[in-house]
C-alpha positions as CSV (number, residue, x, y, z in Angstrom):
1,M,108.2,100.9,105.6
2,N,104.6,101.5,106.9
3,V,101.3,99.8,106.2
4,L,100.5,100.9,102.8
5,D,104.0,99.6,101.6
6,L,102.6,96.1,102.2
7,Q,101.4,94.0,99.7
8,I,97.9,92.3,100.1
9,G,98.4,89.0,102.2
10,E,101.6,90.2,103.6
11,H,102.8,89.5,107.3
12,A,104.5,92.5,109.2
13,K,105.2,93.1,112.6
14,V,104.6,96.9,114.0
15,K,107.7,98.6,114.9
16,K,106.4,102.3,115.8
17,I,102.8,104.1,115.7
18,S,103.8,107.6,115.2
19,A,100.3,108.8,115.7
20,S,98.2,111.6,117.6
21,S,97.6,110.5,121.5
22,D,93.7,109.8,120.3
23,L,94.6,107.8,117.2
24,K,97.3,105.9,119.3
25,R,95.0,105.0,122.1
26,R,92.5,104.0,119.4
27,L,94.9,101.5,117.6
28,I,96.4,100.2,120.9
29,S,92.6,99.4,122.1
30,F,92.3,97.2,118.8
31,G,96.0,95.4,119.5
32,V,98.0,97.7,117.5
33,I,100.9,97.9,119.3
34,K,104.8,97.8,119.0
35,G,105.8,94.1,118.2
36,A,102.3,93.0,117.2
37,D,101.7,90.6,114.0
38,L,99.8,92.2,111.3
39,R,98.4,91.4,108.1
40,L,97.1,93.2,105.0
41,L,93.7,92.0,104.2
42,A,92.7,94.3,101.1
43,T,92.9,98.3,100.0
44,A,90.0,100.3,98.8
45,P,90.6,102.0,95.3
46,A,93.0,104.6,95.5
47,K,94.1,103.3,98.5
48,S,91.8,105.1,100.5
49,T,91.2,102.6,103.0
50,V,93.2,99.6,103.9
51,E,91.7,96.5,106.1
52,I,94.4,94.7,108.5
53,E,94.1,91.7,110.7
54,V,95.6,92.1,113.8
55,G,95.3,88.6,115.9
56,K,91.6,87.8,115.1
57,M,90.5,91.4,114.8
58,K,90.0,93.0,111.4
59,I,90.4,97.0,111.6
60,A,89.5,99.2,108.6
61,L,91.9,102.3,108.8
62,R,92.2,105.5,106.7
63,K,95.1,105.8,104.5
64,E,96.2,108.7,106.8
65,E,96.1,106.4,109.6
66,A,97.7,103.8,108.2
67,K,100.6,105.3,106.8
68,K,101.6,106.2,110.7
69,I,101.9,102.6,111.7
70,E,105.6,101.7,110.9
71,V,106.3,98.1,110.1
72,E,108.8,95.3,109.0
73,K,107.9,92.5,107.0
74,V,108.1,89.1,108.3
């Protein structure tokens, strides 16, 4: 399951990030690391972008980026 499979407001824990090294570094700098808790805040029309919250940080991601974050609901 990845971030796009969550419903708005659902919480999840990051299991794995399957991304290029550049994207992985960017996500890590925002606190998106294995074991981190996140929450889906919003999706744009046609789910082209999503907004997630990790800790107190809100992050907007493209659909292609969000698909690379494997999560597990908590």
